Wavefront OBJ file of the C-alpha trace (Angstrom):
o trace
v -5.613 64.306 -20.998
v -8.514 63.316 -22.835
v -9.303 64.034 -26.655
v -13.053 66.222 -26.277
v -13.505 65.622 -30.159
v -12.905 62.729 -32.074
v -12.595 62.078 -35.351
v -15.170 61.800 -37.663
v -12.961 58.671 -38.832
v -12.683 57.551 -35.319
v -16.883 58.366 -34.783
v -16.966 55.882 -38.033
v -15.292 53.000 -36.805
v -16.589 53.331 -33.446
v -20.162 53.146 -34.379
v -21.326 49.517 -33.885
v -23.297 49.163 -37.514
v -20.573 49.629 -39.081
v -17.910 47.450 -37.412
v -17.073 43.694 -38.177
v -17.947 40.877 -35.989
v -16.606 37.740 -36.292
v -18.534 34.743 -34.494
v -16.166 33.148 -31.699
v -17.352 29.478 -30.961
v -15.473 28.307 -27.211
v -16.048 24.166 -27.104
v -13.936 21.778 -25.236
v -11.216 19.109 -26.656
v -13.702 16.142 -26.641
v -16.001 18.190 -28.717
v -13.711 18.548 -31.050
v -11.991 15.728 -31.210
v -15.705 14.194 -31.832
v -15.995 17.179 -34.165
v -12.953 16.419 -35.940
v -14.565 12.313 -36.473
v -17.356 13.195 -37.515
v -16.007 14.832 -40.821
v -13.333 12.055 -41.026
v -15.948 9.755 -41.864
v -18.038 11.381 -43.946
v -14.964 11.933 -45.852
v -13.633 8.362 -45.568
v -17.558 7.278 -46.090
v -18.113 9.712 -49.392
v -14.831 8.260 -50.977
v -16.255 4.091 -50.940
v -19.325 5.968 -52.691
v -17.038 7.397 -54.875
v -15.539 4.337 -55.374
v -17.570 2.023 -55.809
v -19.884 4.531 -58.799
v -16.675 4.592 -60.240
v -15.682 0.469 -59.800
v -19.339 0.007 -61.030
v -19.064 2.984 -64.379
v -15.892 1.133 -64.788
v -17.588 -2.775 -64.927
v -20.379 -1.519 -67.254
v -18.240 0.019 -70.036
v -15.961 -2.814 -69.826
v -19.055 -5.353 -70.518
v -19.973 -2.893 -73.378
v -15.968 -2.681 -75.450
v -16.370 -5.970 -74.532
v -19.859 -6.791 -76.600
v -18.520 -4.667 -79.622
v -15.388 -6.886 -79.493
v -16.924 -9.465 -79.543
v -19.529 -8.281 -82.565
v -16.563 -7.179 -84.703
v -14.640 -10.240 -84.063
v -17.734 -12.452 -84.902
v -18.990 -10.250 -88.144
v -14.317 -10.913 -89.536
v -15.047 -14.329 -89.086
v -18.396 -13.913 -92.144
v -16.164 -12.221 -93.463
v -12.811 -13.365 -94.063
v -14.914 -16.759 -96.341
v -16.476 -14.249 -98.978
v -13.282 -13.588 -99.298
v -10.958 -16.825 -99.692
v -13.540 -17.178 -103.346
l 1 2 3 4 5 6 7 8 9 10 11 12 13 14 15 16 17 18 19 20 21 22 23 24 25 26 27 28 29 30 31 32 33 34 35 36 37 38 39 40 41 42 43 44 45 46 47 48 49 50 51 52 53 54 55 56 57 58 59 60 61 62 63 64 65 66 67 68 69 70 71 72 73 74 75 76 77 78 79 80 81 82 83 84 85
């Protein structure tokens, strides 16, 4: 026996304006594999680029430190004879 009357609760959720819709995409296995391959390649490219930038920054910093070290050694040599007098 069907119920002729619906509750306000049932009416609220039966209204398509309030129901949540989820989009479902159906793709073939080959399309899925291609998508995975593309995503992995993009991630690998990002990692490679990050590594190159990191190494360039590292080398730049090492150069600055080496230059400063050479300056300090030169200044120490210049000060050493003055202290002996």
